[in-house]
C-alpha atoms as a printed R data frame, in Angstrom:
   type eleno elety resid chain resno       x       y      z
1  ATOM     1    CA   UNK     A     1 -10.554 -13.650 42.348
2  ATOM     2    CA   UNK     A     2  -8.940 -16.861 43.304
3  ATOM     3    CA   UNK     A     3  -6.984 -16.722 46.233
4  ATOM     4    CA   UNK     A     4  -3.775 -17.605 45.027
5  ATOM     5    CA   UNK     A     5  -3.066 -14.511 42.286
6  ATOM     6    CA   UNK     A     6  -4.833 -12.172 44.672
7  ATOM     7    CA   UNK     A     7  -2.479 -13.496 46.842
8  ATOM     8    CA   UNK     A     8  -0.379 -12.732 44.075
9  ATOM     9    CA   UNK     A     9  -0.070 -10.128 42.166
10 ATOM    10    CA   UNK     A    10  -0.497  -7.900 46.052
11 ATOM    11    CA   UNK     A    11   2.984  -9.339 46.268
12 ATOM    12    CA   UNK     A    12   4.608  -8.260 43.141
13 ATOM    13    CA   UNK     A    13   2.503  -4.750 43.934
14 ATOM    14    CA   UNK     A    14   0.250  -5.466 40.939
15 ATOM    15    CA   UNK     A    15  -2.654  -4.410 39.868
16 ATOM    16    CA   UNK     A    16  -5.985  -6.349 37.702
17 ATOM    17    CA   UNK     A    17  -6.962  -3.996 35.145
18 ATOM    18    CA   UNK     A    18 -11.057  -4.552 35.398
19 ATOM    19    CA   UNK     A    19 -13.056  -4.612 32.422
20 ATOM    20    CA   UNK     A    20 -16.507  -4.949 31.140
21 ATOM    21    CA   UNK     A    21 -16.154  -8.004 28.983
22 ATOM    22    CA   UNK     A    22 -17.525 -11.749 28.998
23 ATOM    23    CA   UNK     A    23 -14.084 -12.639 31.815
24 ATOM    24    CA   UNK     A    24 -14.166  -9.207 33.692
25 ATOM    25    CA   UNK     A    25 -10.766  -7.929 32.835
26 ATOM    26    CA   UNK     A    26  -9.001  -6.420 30.349
27 ATOM    27    CA   UNK     A    27  -6.567  -8.619 27.028
28 ATOM    28    CA   UNK     A    28  -8.226 -11.731 29.222
29 ATOM    29    CA   UNK     A    29 -11.275 -13.504 27.294
30 ATOM    30    CA   UNK     A    30 -12.897 -16.962 28.089
31 ATOM    31    CA   UNK     A    31 -12.191 -19.502 24.062
32 ATOM    32    CA   UNK     A    32 -12.860 -22.343 25.483
33 ATOM    33    CA   UNK     A    33 -15.737 -23.444 27.400
34 ATOM    34    CA   UNK     A    34 -15.651 -26.467 29.531
35 ATOM    35    CA   UNK     A    35 -12.299 -27.161 29.162
36 ATOM    36    CA   UNK     A    36  -9.570 -26.883 32.591
37 ATOM    37    CA   UNK     A    37  -8.130 -24.404 30.767
38 ATOM    38    CA   UNK     A    38 -10.762 -21.866 29.201
39 ATOM    39    CA   UNK     A    39  -9.256 -18.396 30.377
40 ATOM    40    CA   UNK     A    40  -6.914 -16.932 27.308
41 ATOM    41    CA   UNK     A    41  -4.855 -13.544 27.656
42 ATOM    42    CA   UNK     A    42  -4.150 -11.548 25.284
43 ATOM    43    CA   UNK     A    43  -2.338  -8.185 23.500
44 ATOM    44    CA   UNK     A    44  -1.137  -6.349 20.552
45 ATOM    45    CA   UNK     A    45   1.874  -5.237 19.445
46 ATOM    46    CA   UNK     A    46   2.500  -3.927 16.444
47 ATOM    47    CA   UNK     A    47  -1.174  -3.802 15.909
48 ATOM    48    CA   UNK     A    48  -1.369  -8.040 15.855
49 ATOM    49    CA   UNK     A    49  -3.059  -9.607 19.032
50 ATOM    50    CA   UNK     A    50  -0.318 -12.073 20.360
51 ATOM    51    CA   UNK     A    51  -1.070 -15.119 23.093
52 ATOM    52    CA   UNK     A    52   0.298 -15.325 26.506
53 ATOM    53    CA   UNK     A    53  -1.482 -18.877 27.304
54 ATOM    54    CA   UNK     A    54  -4.800 -20.076 28.793
55 ATOM    55    CA   UNK     A    55  -5.310 -20.539 32.405
56 ATOM    56    CA   UNK     A    56  -8.220 -21.980 34.615
57 ATOM    57    CA   UNK     A    57  -9.690 -18.426 35.985
58 ATOM    58    CA   UNK     A    58 -10.352 -15.378 34.933
59 ATOM    59    CA   UNK     A    59  -7.753 -13.631 37.599
60 ATOM    60    CA   UNK     A    60  -4.872 -16.455 36.501
61 ATOM    61    CA   UNK     A    61  -5.274 -15.204 32.861
62 ATOM    62    CA   UNK     A    62  -5.453 -11.010 34.078
63 ATOM    63    CA   UNK     A    63  -2.336 -11.653 35.831
64 ATOM    64    CA   UNK     A    64  -0.207 -13.270 32.715
């Protein structure tokens, strides 16, 4: 886990949800391999997928 993301999660009292997928976190997928920010964070709202943004690490995306 990225130390910066870990510190931020700890400071905010958050727990990152682990999942059995390629990124390792719920709501995070590796969308653009080889790019500076390849991990996409997403959630479902009213049956539609909403993208929260792209991040450098899976941990940063999970924190979002």
